[in-house]
PDBQT receptor file of N, H, CA, C and O in Angstrom, charges set to zero:
ATOM      1  N   MET A   1      24.149  -6.056  40.582  1.00  0.00    +0.000 N 
ATOM      2  CA  MET A   1      24.034  -6.158  39.144  1.00  0.00    +0.000 C 
ATOM      3  C   MET A   1      22.996  -5.180  38.617  1.00  0.00    +0.000 C 
ATOM      4  O   MET A   1      21.943  -4.961  39.215  1.00  0.00    +0.000 OA
ATOM      5  N   GLN A   2      23.326  -4.625  37.515  1.00  0.00    +0.000 N 
ATOM      6  H   GLN A   2      24.182  -4.803  37.030  1.00  0.00    +0.000 HD
ATOM      7  CA  GLN A   2      22.412  -3.667  36.906  1.00  0.00    +0.000 C 
ATOM      8  C   GLN A   2      21.799  -4.294  35.661  1.00  0.00    +0.000 C 
ATOM      9  O   GLN A   2      22.492  -4.949  34.883  1.00  0.00    +0.000 OA
ATOM     10  N   ALA A   3      20.484  -4.089  35.472  1.00  0.00    +0.000 N 
ATOM     11  H   ALA A   3      19.921  -3.556  36.104  1.00  0.00    +0.000 HD
ATOM     12  CA  ALA A   3      19.783  -4.661  34.323  1.00  0.00    +0.000 C 
ATOM     13  C   ALA A   3      20.199  -3.935  33.042  1.00  0.00    +0.000 C 
ATOM     14  O   ALA A   3      20.484  -2.738  33.043  1.00  0.00    +0.000 OA
ATOM     15  N   ALA A   4      20.223  -4.683  31.980  1.00  0.00    +0.000 N 
ATOM     16  H   ALA A   4      19.991  -5.656  31.979  1.00  0.00    +0.000 HD
ATOM     17  CA  ALA A   4      20.551  -4.100  30.679  1.00  0.00    +0.000 C 
ATOM     18  C   ALA A   4      19.407  -3.196  30.235  1.00  0.00    +0.000 C 
ATOM     19  O   ALA A   4      18.242  -3.494  30.496  1.00  0.00    +0.000 OA
ATOM     20  N   PRO A   5      19.734  -2.097  29.569  1.00  0.00    +0.000 N 
ATOM     21  CA  PRO A   5      18.667  -1.200  29.105  1.00  0.00    +0.000 C 
ATOM     22  C   PRO A   5      17.781  -1.901  28.066  1.00  0.00    +0.000 C 
ATOM     23  O   PRO A   5      18.257  -2.681  27.241  1.00  0.00    +0.000 OA
ATOM     24  N   VAL A   6      16.511  -1.603  28.131  1.00  0.00    +0.000 N 
ATOM     25  H   VAL A   6      16.125  -0.969  28.801  1.00  0.00    +0.000 HD
ATOM     26  CA  VAL A   6      15.559  -2.188  27.191  1.00  0.00    +0.000 C 
ATOM     27  C   VAL A   6      15.461  -1.288  25.982  1.00  0.00    +0.000 C 
ATOM     28  O   VAL A   6      15.281  -0.076  26.105  1.00  0.00    +0.000 OA
ATOM     29  N   ARG A   7      15.579  -1.885  24.822  1.00  0.00    +0.000 N 
ATOM     30  H   ARG A   7      15.725  -2.869  24.722  1.00  0.00    +0.000 HD
ATOM     31  CA  ARG A   7      15.464  -1.114  23.587  1.00  0.00    +0.000 C 
ATOM     32  C   ARG A   7      14.150  -1.463  22.916  1.00  0.00    +0.000 C 
ATOM     33  O   ARG A   7      13.877  -2.630  22.633  1.00  0.00    +0.000 OA
ATOM     34  N   ALA A   8      13.354  -0.469  22.670  1.00  0.00    +0.000 N 
ATOM     35  H   ALA A   8      13.576   0.478  22.900  1.00  0.00    +0.000 HD
ATOM     36  CA  ALA A   8      12.068  -0.679  22.003  1.00  0.00    +0.000 C 
ATOM     37  C   ALA A   8      12.220  -0.327  20.532  1.00  0.00    +0.000 C 
ATOM     38  O   ALA A   8      12.422   0.834  20.175  1.00  0.00    +0.000 OA
ATOM     39  N   THR A   9      12.121  -1.326  19.699  1.00  0.00    +0.000 N 
ATOM     40  H   THR A   9      11.957  -2.269  19.990  1.00  0.00    +0.000 HD
ATOM     41  CA  THR A   9      12.169  -1.080  18.262  1.00  0.00    +0.000 C 
ATOM     42  C   THR A   9      10.828  -1.485  17.677  1.00  0.00    +0.000 C 
ATOM     43  O   THR A   9      10.286  -2.543  17.996  1.00  0.00    +0.000 OA
ATOM     44  N   ALA A  10      10.315  -0.643  16.835  1.00  0.00    +0.000 N 
ATOM     45  H   ALA A  10      10.756   0.216  16.576  1.00  0.00    +0.000 HD
ATOM     46  CA  ALA A  10       9.015  -0.913  16.217  1.00  0.00    +0.000 C 
ATOM     47  C   ALA A  10       9.166  -2.027  15.182  1.00  0.00    +0.000 C 
ATOM     48  O   ALA A  10      10.110  -2.039  14.392  1.00  0.00    +0.000 OA
ATOM     49  N   ILE A  11       8.236  -2.939  15.204  1.00  0.00    +0.000 N 
ATOM     50  H   ILE A  11       7.469  -2.929  15.846  1.00  0.00    +0.000 HD
ATOM     51  CA  ILE A  11       8.212  -3.995  14.199  1.00  0.00    +0.000 C 
ATOM     52  C   ILE A  11       7.599  -3.392  12.937  1.00  0.00    +0.000 C 
ATOM     53  O   ILE A  11       6.508  -2.824  12.984  1.00  0.00    +0.000 OA
ATOM     54  N   PRO A  12       8.302  -3.515  11.808  1.00  0.00    +0.000 N 
ATOM     55  CA  PRO A  12       7.768  -2.901  10.590  1.00  0.00    +0.000 C 
ATOM     56  C   PRO A  12       6.461  -3.566  10.174  1.00  0.00    +0.000 C 
ATOM     57  O   PRO A  12       6.259  -4.764  10.373  1.00  0.00    +0.000 OA
ATOM     58  N   SER A  13       5.585  -2.759   9.595  1.00  0.00    +0.000 N 
ATOM     59  H   SER A  13       5.749  -1.786   9.434  1.00  0.00    +0.000 HD
ATOM     60  CA  SER A  13       4.317  -3.306   9.122  1.00  0.00    +0.000 C 
ATOM     61  C   SER A  13       4.582  -4.160   7.881  1.00  0.00    +0.000 C 
ATOM     62  O   SER A  13       5.659  -4.109   7.287  1.00  0.00    +0.000 OA
ATOM     63  N   PHE A  14       3.597  -4.925   7.518  1.00  0.00    +0.000 N 
ATOM     64  H   PHE A  14       2.722  -4.966   8.000  1.00  0.00    +0.000 HD
ATOM     65  CA  PHE A  14       3.716  -5.770   6.326  1.00  0.00    +0.000 C 
ATOM     66  C   PHE A  14       3.966  -4.903   5.096  1.00  0.00    +0.000 C 
ATOM     67  O   PHE A  14       4.772  -5.255   4.235  1.00  0.00    +0.000 OA
ATOM     68  N   THR A  15       3.276  -3.775   5.018  1.00  0.00    +0.000 N 
ATOM     69  H   THR A  15       2.621  -3.489   5.718  1.00  0.00    +0.000 HD
ATOM     70  CA  THR A  15       3.453  -2.866   3.878  1.00  0.00    +0.000 C 
ATOM     71  C   THR A  15       4.871  -2.326   3.840  1.00  0.00    +0.000 C 
ATOM     72  O   THR A  15       5.487  -2.257   2.776  1.00  0.00    +0.000 OA
ATOM     73  N   ASP A  16       5.388  -1.945   4.997  1.00  0.00    +0.000 N 
ATOM     74  H   ASP A  16       4.888  -2.001   5.861  1.00  0.00    +0.000 HD
ATOM     75  CA  ASP A  16       6.765  -1.449   5.048  1.00  0.00    +0.000 C 
ATOM     76  C   ASP A  16       7.751  -2.514   4.589  1.00  0.00    +0.000 C 
ATOM     77  O   ASP A  16       8.711  -2.218   3.877  1.00  0.00    +0.000 OA
ATOM     78  N   ALA A  17       7.512  -3.749   4.998  1.00  0.00    +0.000 N 
ATOM     79  H   ALA A  17       6.732  -3.990   5.577  1.00  0.00    +0.000 HD
ATOM     80  CA  ALA A  17       8.390  -4.842   4.596  1.00  0.00    +0.000 C 
ATOM     81  C   ALA A  17       8.332  -5.064   3.094  1.00  0.00    +0.000 C 
ATOM     82  O   ALA A  17       9.360  -5.275   2.451  1.00  0.00    +0.000 OA
ATOM     83  N   LEU A  18       7.115  -5.017   2.530  1.00  0.00    +0.000 N 
ATOM     84  H   LEU A  18       6.280  -4.847   3.053  1.00  0.00    +0.000 HD
ATOM     85  CA  LEU A  18       6.988  -5.192   1.080  1.00  0.00    +0.000 C 
ATOM     86  C   LEU A  18       7.689  -4.079   0.316  1.00  0.00    +0.000 C 
ATOM     87  O   LEU A  18       8.335  -4.324  -0.702  1.00  0.00    +0.000 OA
ATOM     88  N   ARG A  19       7.557  -2.859   0.813  1.00  0.00    +0.000 N 
ATOM     89  H   ARG A  19       7.032  -2.660   1.640  1.00  0.00    +0.000 HD
ATOM     90  CA  ARG A  19       8.229  -1.743   0.145  1.00  0.00    +0.000 C 
ATOM     91  C   ARG A  19       9.746  -1.880   0.222  1.00  0.00    +0.000 C 
ATOM     92  O   ARG A  19      10.451  -1.520  -0.721  1.00  0.00    +0.000 OA
ATOM     93  N   ALA A  20      10.243  -2.392   1.325  1.00  0.00    +0.000 N 
ATOM     94  H   ALA A  20       9.670  -2.684   2.091  1.00  0.00    +0.000 HD
ATOM     95  CA  ALA A  20      11.691  -2.594   1.459  1.00  0.00    +0.000 C 
ATOM     96  C   ALA A  20      12.182  -3.639   0.459  1.00  0.00    +0.000 C 
ATOM     97  O   ALA A  20      13.212  -3.456  -0.189  1.00  0.00    +0.000 OA
ATOM     98  N   VAL A  21      11.439  -4.726   0.343  1.00  0.00    +0.000 N 
ATOM     99  H   VAL A  21      10.602  -4.874   0.870  1.00  0.00    +0.000 HD
ATOM    100  CA  VAL A  21      11.816  -5.767  -0.624  1.00  0.00    +0.000 C 
ATOM    101  C   VAL A  21      11.712  -5.212  -2.037  1.00  0.00    +0.000 C 
ATOM    102  O   VAL A  21      12.583  -5.456  -2.873  1.00  0.00    +0.000 OA
ATOM    103  N   GLU A  22      10.645  -4.465  -2.301  1.00  0.00    +0.000 N 
ATOM    104  H   GLU A  22       9.937  -4.267  -1.622  1.00  0.00    +0.000 HD
ATOM    105  CA  GLU A  22      10.455  -3.866  -3.617  1.00  0.00    +0.000 C 
ATOM    106  C   GLU A  22      11.627  -2.956  -3.975  1.00  0.00    +0.000 C 
ATOM    107  O   GLU A  22      12.114  -2.981  -5.106  1.00  0.00    +0.000 OA
ATOM    108  N   SER A  23      12.076  -2.159  -3.018  1.00  0.00    +0.000 N 
ATOM    109  H   SER A  23      11.681  -2.139  -2.100  1.00  0.00    +0.000 HD
ATOM    110  CA  SER A  23      13.174  -1.235  -3.298  1.00  0.00    +0.000 C 
ATOM    111  C   SER A  23      14.478  -1.981  -3.579  1.00  0.00    +0.000 C 
ATOM    112  O   SER A  23      15.329  -1.481  -4.315  1.00  0.00    +0.000 OA
ATOM    113  N   LEU A  24      14.641  -3.157  -3.006  1.00  0.00    +0.000 N 
ATOM    114  H   LEU A  24      13.950  -3.563  -2.408  1.00  0.00    +0.000 HD
ATOM    115  CA  LEU A  24      15.844  -3.944  -3.277  1.00  0.00    +0.000 C 
ATOM    116  C   LEU A  24      15.795  -4.605  -4.653  1.00  0.00    +0.000 C 
ATOM    117  O   LEU A  24      16.823  -4.745  -5.315  1.00  0.00    +0.000 OA
ATOM    118  N   LEU A  25      14.607  -5.009  -5.077  1.00  0.00    +0.000 N 
ATOM    119  H   LEU A  25      13.772  -4.895  -4.539  1.00  0.00    +0.000 HD
ATOM    120  CA  LEU A  25      14.487  -5.772  -6.308  1.00  0.00    +0.000 C 
ATOM    121  C   LEU A  25      14.263  -4.935  -7.556  1.00  0.00    +0.000 C 
ATOM    122  O   LEU A  25      14.608  -5.366  -8.656  1.00  0.00    +0.000 OA
ATOM    123  N   MET A  26      13.701  -3.766  -7.409  1.00  0.00    +0.000 N 
ATOM    124  H   MET A  26      13.421  -3.415  -6.516  1.00  0.00    +0.000 HD
ATOM    125  CA  MET A  26      13.343  -2.971  -8.581  1.00  0.00    +0.000 C 
ATOM    126  C   MET A  26      14.085  -1.649  -8.611  1.00  0.00    +0.000 C 
ATOM    127  O   MET A  26      14.454  -1.087  -7.580  1.00  0.00    +0.000 OA
ATOM    128  N   SER A  27      14.290  -1.177  -9.818  1.00  0.00    +0.000 N 
ATOM    129  H   SER A  27      13.990  -1.634 -10.656  1.00  0.00    +0.000 HD
ATOM    130  CA  SER A  27      14.887   0.147  -9.951  1.00  0.00    +0.000 C 
ATOM    131  C   SER A  27      13.824   1.195  -9.675  1.00  0.00    +0.000 C 
ATOM    132  O   SER A  27      12.636   0.879  -9.602  1.00  0.00    +0.000 OA
ATOM    133  N   SER A  28      14.243   2.420  -9.524  1.00  0.00    +0.000 N 
ATOM    134  H   SER A  28      15.208   2.676  -9.583  1.00  0.00    +0.000 HD
ATOM    135  CA  SER A  28      13.325   3.502  -9.183  1.00  0.00    +0.000 C 
ATOM    136  C   SER A  28      12.228   3.672 -10.223  1.00  0.00    +0.000 C 
ATOM    137  O   SER A  28      11.068   3.872  -9.865  1.00  0.00    +0.000 OA
ATOM    138  N   GLY A  29      12.572   3.597 -11.500  1.00  0.00    +0.000 N 
ATOM    139  H   GLY A  29      13.515   3.435 -11.791  1.00  0.00    +0.000 HD
ATOM    140  CA  GLY A  29      11.590   3.759 -12.564  1.00  0.00    +0.000 C 
ATOM    141  C   GLY A  29      10.539   2.671 -12.550  1.00  0.00    +0.000 C 
ATOM    142  O   GLY A  29       9.362   2.937 -12.794  1.00  0.00    +0.000 OA
ATOM    143  N   GLN A  30      10.953   1.448 -12.268  1.00  0.00    +0.000 N 
ATOM    144  H   GLN A  30      11.909   1.232 -12.071  1.00  0.00    +0.000 HD
ATOM    145  CA  GLN A  30      10.000   0.338 -12.212  1.00  0.00    +0.000 C 
ATOM    146  C   GLN A  30       9.035   0.513 -11.044  1.00  0.00    +0.000 C 
ATOM    147  O   GLN A  30       7.842   0.240 -11.176  1.00  0.00    +0.000 OA
ATOM    148  N   ARG A  31       9.542   0.961  -9.913  1.00  0.00    +0.000 N 
ATOM    149  H   ARG A  31      10.511   1.183  -9.806  1.00  0.00    +0.000 HD
ATOM    150  CA  ARG A  31       8.671   1.190  -8.751  1.00  0.00    +0.000 C 
ATOM    151  C   ARG A  31       7.627   2.244  -9.063  1.00  0.00    +0.000 C 
ATOM    152  O   ARG A  31       6.448   2.084  -8.746  1.00  0.00    +0.000 OA
ATOM    153  N   THR A  32       8.073   3.323  -9.688  1.00  0.00    +0.000 N 
ATOM    154  H   THR A  32       9.031   3.453  -9.946  1.00  0.00    +0.000 HD
ATOM    155  CA  THR A  32       7.147   4.398 -10.032  1.00  0.00    +0.000 C 
ATOM    156  C   THR A  32       6.086   3.903 -11.003  1.00  0.00    +0.000 C 
ATOM    157  O   THR A  32       4.903   4.196 -10.831  1.00  0.00    +0.000 OA
ATOM    158  N   ALA A  33       6.494   3.164 -12.010  1.00  0.00    +0.000 N 
ATOM    159  H   ALA A  33       7.455   2.926 -12.149  1.00  0.00    +0.000 HD
ATOM    160  CA  ALA A  33       5.550   2.642 -12.998  1.00  0.00    +0.000 C 
ATOM    161  C   ALA A  33       4.547   1.699 -12.343  1.00  0.00    +0.000 C 
ATOM    162  O   ALA A  33       3.357   1.728 -12.656  1.00  0.00    +0.000 OA
ATOM    163  N   ARG A  34       5.036   0.870 -11.440  1.00  0.00    +0.000 N 
ATOM    164  H   ARG A  34       6.003   0.846 -11.186  1.00  0.00    +0.000 HD
ATOM    165  CA  ARG A  34       4.146  -0.078 -10.763  1.00  0.00    +0.000 C 
ATOM    166  C   ARG A  34       3.126   0.649  -9.887  1.00  0.00    +0.000 C 
ATOM    167  O   ARG A  34       1.946   0.297  -9.875  1.00  0.00    +0.000 OA
ATOM    168  N   ARG A  35       3.578   1.641  -9.172  1.00  0.00    +0.000 N 
ATOM    169  H   ARG A  35       4.536   1.927  -9.181  1.00  0.00    +0.000 HD
ATOM    170  CA  ARG A  35       2.650   2.409  -8.321  1.00  0.00    +0.000 C 
ATOM    171  C   ARG A  35       1.647   3.184  -9.165  1.00  0.00    +0.000 C 
ATOM    172  O   ARG A  35       0.473   3.278  -8.808  1.00  0.00    +0.000 OA
ATOM    173  N   ASN A  36       2.105   3.739 -10.281  1.00  0.00    +0.000 N 
ATOM    174  H   ASN A  36       3.059   3.663 -10.571  1.00  0.00    +0.000 HD
ATOM    175  CA  ASN A  36       1.182   4.449 -11.169  1.00  0.00    +0.000 C 
ATOM    176  C   ASN A  36       0.137   3.487 -11.733  1.00  0.00    +0.000 C 
ATOM    177  O   ASN A  36      -1.039   3.837 -11.836  1.00  0.00    +0.000 OA
ATOM    178  N   ALA A  37       0.562   2.285 -12.095  1.00  0.00    +0.000 N 
ATOM    179  H   ALA A  37       1.517   2.001 -12.012  1.00  0.00    +0.000 HD
ATOM    180  CA  ALA A  37      -0.375   1.297 -12.625  1.00  0.00    +0.000 C 
ATOM    181  C   ALA A  37      -1.404   0.917 -11.569  1.00  0.00    +0.000 C 
ATOM    182  O   ALA A  37      -2.591   0.803 -11.876  1.00  0.00    +0.000 OA
ATOM    183  N   TRP A  38      -0.969   0.723 -10.343  1.00  0.00    +0.000 N 
ATOM    184  H   TRP A  38      -0.005   0.815 -10.093  1.00  0.00    +0.000 HD
ATOM    185  CA  TRP A  38      -1.908   0.352  -9.272  1.00  0.00    +0.000 C 
ATOM    186  C   TRP A  38      -2.889   1.489  -8.997  1.00  0.00    +0.000 C 
ATOM    187  O   TRP A  38      -4.073   1.249  -8.761  1.00  0.00    +0.000 OA
ATOM    188  N   THR A  39      -2.398   2.719  -9.028  1.00  0.00    +0.000 N 
ATOM    189  H   THR A  39      -1.436   2.914  -9.220  1.00  0.00    +0.000 HD
ATOM    190  CA  THR A  39      -3.278   3.876  -8.843  1.00  0.00    +0.000 C 
ATOM    191  C   THR A  39      -4.334   3.912  -9.939  1.00  0.00    +0.000 C 
ATOM    192  O   THR A  39      -5.492   4.233  -9.674  1.00  0.00    +0.000 OA
ATOM    193  N   SER A  40      -3.945   3.588 -11.164  1.00  0.00    +0.000 N 
ATOM    194  H   SER A  40      -3.004   3.327 -11.380  1.00  0.00    +0.000 HD
ATOM    195  CA  SER A  40      -4.898   3.542 -12.275  1.00  0.00    +0.000 C 
ATOM    196  C   SER A  40      -5.940   2.461 -12.072  1.00  0.00    +0.000 C 
ATOM    197  O   SER A  40      -7.118   2.673 -12.359  1.00  0.00    +0.000 OA
ATOM    198  N   VAL A  41      -5.521   1.302 -11.580  1.00  0.00    +0.000 N 
ATOM    199  H   VAL A  41      -4.564   1.130 -11.347  1.00  0.00    +0.000 HD
ATOM    200  CA  VAL A  41      -6.460   0.213 -11.305  1.00  0.00    +0.000 C 
ATOM    201  C   VAL A  41      -7.482   0.654 -10.267  1.00  0.00    +0.000 C 
ATOM    202  O   VAL A  41      -8.680   0.429 -10.441  1.00  0.00    +0.000 OA
ATOM    203  N   LEU A  42      -7.021   1.276  -9.197  1.00  0.00    +0.000 N 
ATOM    204  H   LEU A  42      -6.048   1.459  -9.056  1.00  0.00    +0.000 HD
ATOM    205  CA  LEU A  42      -7.942   1.731  -8.150  1.00  0.00    +0.000 C 
ATOM    206  C   LEU A  42      -8.912   2.785  -8.678  1.00  0.00    +0.000 C 
ATOM    207  O   LEU A  42     -10.091   2.785  -8.326  1.00  0.00    +0.000 OA
ATOM    208  N   GLU A  43      -8.410   3.676  -9.520  1.00  0.00    +0.000 N 
ATOM    209  H   GLU A  43      -7.452   3.676  -9.806  1.00  0.00    +0.000 HD
ATOM    210  CA  GLU A  43      -9.277   4.710 -10.087  1.00  0.00    +0.000 C 
ATOM    211  C   GLU A  43     -10.311   4.090 -11.032  1.00  0.00    +0.000 C 
ATOM    212  O   GLU A  43     -11.467   4.512 -11.040  1.00  0.00    +0.000 OA
ATOM    213  N   ASP A  44      -9.908   3.100 -11.824  1.00  0.00    +0.000 N 
ATOM    214  H   ASP A  44      -8.968   2.758 -11.817  1.00  0.00    +0.000 HD
ATOM    215  CA  ASP A  44     -10.858   2.407 -12.708  1.00  0.00    +0.000 C 
ATOM    216  C   ASP A  44     -11.942   1.712 -11.900  1.00  0.00    +0.000 C 
ATOM    217  O   ASP A  44     -13.113   1.735 -12.279  1.00  0.00    +0.000 OA
ATOM    218  N   ARG A  45     -11.563   1.099 -10.799  1.00  0.00    +0.000 N 
ATOM    219  H   ARG A  45     -10.612   1.081 -10.491  1.00  0.00    +0.000 HD
ATOM    220  CA  ARG A  45     -12.548   0.441  -9.941  1.00  0.00    +0.000 C 
ATOM    221  C   ARG A  45     -13.530   1.447  -9.356  1.00  0.00    +0.000 C 
ATOM    222  O   ARG A  45     -14.727   1.175  -9.267  1.00  0.00    +0.000 OA
ATOM    223  N   ARG A  46     -13.019   2.611  -8.957  1.00  0.00    +0.000 N 
ATOM    224  H   ARG A  46     -12.047   2.832  -9.029  1.00  0.00    +0.000 HD
ATOM    225  CA  ARG A  46     -13.893   3.633  -8.404  1.00  0.00    +0.000 C 
ATOM    226  C   ARG A  46     -14.892   4.127  -9.451  1.00  0.00    +0.000 C 
ATOM    227  O   ARG A  46     -16.074   4.307  -9.161  1.00  0.00    +0.000 OA
ATOM    228  N   ARG A  47     -14.395   4.344 -10.675  1.00  0.00    +0.000 N 
ATOM    229  H   ARG A  47     -13.434   4.198 -10.911  1.00  0.00    +0.000 HD
ATOM    230  CA  ARG A  47     -15.293   4.801 -11.744  1.00  0.00    +0.000 C 
ATOM    231  C   ARG A  47     -16.338   3.746 -12.076  1.00  0.00    +0.000 C 
ATOM    232  O   ARG A  47     -17.495   4.083 -12.328  1.00  0.00    +0.000 OA
ATOM    233  N   ALA A  48     -15.950   2.484 -12.081  1.00  0.00    +0.000 N 
ATOM    234  H   ALA A  48     -15.010   2.211 -11.877  1.00  0.00    +0.000 HD
ATOM    235  CA  ALA A  48     -16.907   1.406 -12.351  1.00  0.00    +0.000 C 
ATOM    236  C   ALA A  48     -17.982   1.364 -11.266  1.00  0.00    +0.000 C 
ATOM    237  O   ALA A  48     -19.160   1.178 -11.571  1.00  0.00    +0.000 OA
ATOM    238  N   LYS A  49     -17.594   1.534 -10.026  1.00  0.00    +0.000 N 
ATOM    239  H   LYS A  49     -16.637   1.685  -9.779  1.00  0.00    +0.000 HD
ATOM    240  CA  LYS A  49     -18.557   1.553  -8.923  1.00  0.00    +0.000 C 
ATOM    241  C   LYS A  49     -19.514   2.722  -9.080  1.00  0.00    +0.000 C 
ATOM    242  O   LYS A  49     -20.718   2.579  -8.868  1.00  0.00    +0.000 OA
ATOM    243  N   ASP A  50     -18.976   3.885  -9.452  1.00  0.00    +0.000 N 
ATOM    244  H   ASP A  50     -17.998   4.001  -9.624  1.00  0.00    +0.000 HD
ATOM    245  CA  ASP A  50     -19.824   5.064  -9.669  1.00  0.00    +0.000 C 
ATOM    246  C   ASP A  50     -20.816   4.829 -10.805  1.00  0.00    +0.000 C 
ATOM    247  O   ASP A  50     -21.970   5.247 -10.717  1.00  0.00    +0.000 OA
ATOM    248  N   ARG A  51     -20.369   4.158 -11.879  1.00  0.00    +0.000 N 
ATOM    249  H   ARG A  51     -19.431   3.819 -11.950  1.00  0.00    +0.000 HD
ATOM    250  CA  ARG A  51     -21.259   3.855 -13.005  1.00  0.00    +0.000 C 
ATOM    251  C   ARG A  51     -22.401   2.958 -12.567  1.00  0.00    +0.000 C 
ATOM    252  O   ARG A  51     -23.555   3.188 -12.929  1.00  0.00    +0.000 OA
ATOM    253  N   VAL A  52     -22.079   1.933 -11.785  1.00  0.00    +0.000 N 
ATOM    254  H   VAL A  52     -21.142   1.746 -11.490  1.00  0.00    +0.000 HD
ATOM    255  CA  VAL A  52     -23.111   1.002 -11.310  1.00  0.00    +0.000 C 
ATOM    256  C   VAL A  52     -24.119   1.742 -10.433  1.00  0.00    +0.000 C 
ATOM    257  O   VAL A  52     -25.326   1.542 -10.570  1.00  0.00    +0.000 OA
ATOM    258  N   GLU A  53     -23.635   2.588  -9.543  1.00  0.00    +0.000 N 
ATOM    259  H   GLU A  53     -22.655   2.751  -9.432  1.00  0.00    +0.000 HD
ATOM    260  CA  GLU A  53     -24.536   3.349  -8.676  1.00  0.00    +0.000 C 
ATOM    261  C   GLU A  53     -25.427   4.288  -9.486  1.00  0.00    +0.000 C 
ATOM    262  O   GLU A  53     -26.616   4.417  -9.194  1.00  0.00    +0.000 OA
ATOM    263  N   ALA A  54     -24.863   4.940 -10.497  1.00  0.00    +0.000 N 
ATOM    264  H   ALA A  54     -23.897   4.835 -10.733  1.00  0.00    +0.000 HD
ATOM    265  CA  ALA A  54     -25.649   5.843 -11.331  1.00  0.00    +0.000 C 
ATOM    266  C   ALA A  54     -26.706   5.062 -12.111  1.00  0.00    +0.000 C 
ATOM    267  O   ALA A  54     -27.843   5.514 -12.244  1.00  0.00    +0.000 OA
ATOM    268  N   GLN A  55     -26.332   3.893 -12.625  1.00  0.00    +0.000 N 
ATOM    269  H   GLN A  55     -25.408   3.526 -12.518  1.00  0.00    +0.000 HD
ATOM    270  CA  GLN A  55     -27.281   3.060 -13.361  1.00  0.00    +0.000 C 
ATOM    271  C   GLN A  55     -28.436   2.628 -12.459  1.00  0.00    +0.000 C 
ATOM    272  O   GLN A  55     -29.595   2.675 -12.872  1.00  0.00    +0.000 OA
ATOM    273  N   ARG A  56     -28.130   2.212 -11.244  1.00  0.00    +0.000 N 
ATOM    274  H   ARG A  56     -27.189   2.174 -10.908  1.00  0.00    +0.000 HD
ATOM    275  CA  ARG A  56     -29.185   1.816 -10.302  1.00  0.00    +0.000 C 
ATOM    276  C   ARG A  56     -30.115   2.984  -9.986  1.00  0.00    +0.000 C 
ATOM    277  O   ARG A  56     -31.334   2.823  -9.919  1.00  0.00    +0.000 OA
ATOM    278  N   PHE A  57     -29.530   4.148  -9.794  1.00  0.00    +0.000 N 
ATOM    279  H   PHE A  57     -28.540   4.279  -9.849  1.00  0.00    +0.000 HD
ATOM    280  CA  PHE A  57     -30.330   5.329  -9.503  1.00  0.00    +0.000 C 
ATOM    281  C   PHE A  57     -31.280   5.644 -10.663  1.00  0.00    +0.000 C 
ATOM    282  O   PHE A  57     -32.460   5.917 -10.446  1.00  0.00    +0.000 OA
ATOM    283  N   LEU A  58     -30.757   5.603 -11.898  1.00  0.00    +0.000 N 
ATOM    284  H   LEU A  58     -29.798   5.381 -12.074  1.00  0.00    +0.000 HD
ATOM    285  CA  LEU A  58     -31.587   5.884 -13.062  1.00  0.00    +0.000 C 
ATOM    286  C   LEU A  58     -32.697   4.862 -13.220  1.00  0.00    +0.000 C 
ATOM    287  O   LEU A  58     -33.822   5.217 -13.573  1.00  0.00    +0.000 OA
ATOM    288  N   GLU A  59     -32.392   3.589 -12.960  1.00  0.00    +0.000 N 
ATOM    289  H   GLU A  59     -31.479   3.301 -12.673  1.00  0.00    +0.000 HD
ATOM    290  CA  GLU A  59     -33.412   2.556 -13.060  1.00  0.00    +0.000 C 
ATOM    291  C   GLU A  59     -34.509   2.763 -12.020  1.00  0.00    +0.000 C 
ATOM    292  O   GLU A  59     -35.688   2.565 -12.314  1.00  0.00    +0.000 OA
ATOM    293  N   GLN A  60     -34.130   3.157 -10.812  1.00  0.00    +0.000 N 
ATOM    294  H   GLN A  60     -33.172   3.317 -10.573  1.00  0.00    +0.000 HD
ATOM    295  CA  GLN A  60     -35.124   3.412  -9.763  1.00  0.00    +0.000 C 
ATOM    296  C   GLN A  60     -35.950   4.644 -10.100  1.00  0.00    +0.000 C 
ATOM    297  O   GLN A  60     -37.155   4.669  -9.853  1.00  0.00    +0.000 OA
ATOM    298  N   ALA A  61     -35.316   5.659 -10.657  1.00  0.00    +0.000 N 
ATOM    299  H   ALA A  61     -34.337   5.639 -10.858  1.00  0.00    +0.000 HD
ATOM    300  CA  ALA A  61     -36.018   6.906 -10.971  1.00  0.00    +0.000 C 
ATOM    301  C   ALA A  61     -37.010   6.711 -12.106  1.00  0.00    +0.000 C 
ATOM    302  O   ALA A  61     -38.066   7.342 -12.110  1.00  0.00    +0.000 OA
ATOM    303  N   THR A  62     -36.696   5.854 -13.067  1.00  0.00    +0.000 N 
ATOM    304  H   THR A  62     -35.838   5.341 -13.064  1.00  0.00    +0.000 HD
ATOM    305  CA  THR A  62     -37.581   5.654 -14.210  1.00  0.00    +0.000 C 
ATOM    306  C   THR A  62     -38.559   4.512 -13.970  1.00  0.00    +0.000 C 
ATOM    307  O   THR A  62     -39.506   4.332 -14.735  1.00  0.00    +0.000 OA
ATOM    308  N   GLY A  63     -38.333   3.742 -12.913  1.00  0.00    +0.000 N 
ATOM    309  H   GLY A  63     -37.564   3.888 -12.291  1.00  0.00    +0.000 HD
ATOM    310  CA  GLY A  63     -39.214   2.619 -12.597  1.00  0.00    +0.000 C 
ATOM    311  C   GLY A  63     -38.967   1.385 -13.438  1.00  0.00    +0.000 C 
ATOM    312  O   GLY A  63     -39.786   0.467 -13.463  1.00  0.00    +0.000 OA
ATOM    313  N   ARG A  64     -37.830   1.362 -14.134  1.00  0.00    +0.000 N 
ATOM    314  H   ARG A  64     -37.164   2.108 -14.114  1.00  0.00    +0.000 HD
ATOM    315  CA  ARG A  64     -37.511   0.185 -14.948  1.00  0.00    +0.000 C 
ATOM    316  C   ARG A  64     -36.666  -0.785 -14.140  1.00  0.00    +0.000 C 
ATOM    317  O   ARG A  64     -35.849  -0.364 -13.321  1.00  0.00    +0.000 OA
ATOM    318  N   PRO A  65     -36.856  -2.083 -14.362  1.00  0.00    +0.000 N 
ATOM    319  CA  PRO A  65     -36.045  -3.081 -13.639  1.00  0.00    +0.000 C 
ATOM    320  C   PRO A  65     -34.627  -3.162 -14.158  1.00  0.00    +0.000 C 
ATOM    321  O   PRO A  65     -33.829  -3.951 -13.653  1.00  0.00    +0.000 OA
TER     322      PRO A  65
């Protein structure tokens, strides 16, 4: 008897699975809009973090609490 060949298939990541579901449920325009919105959220968070860091630096430089 000969053993059956082993097939190695990669298990999709959670992100890949979410993108697959997203592509089934949303049209192309909605996906693009959603990704653009998320990119904007991340950029806003980055700018807010930069503002806080700059404020802390200025407070330390001037000696004000």
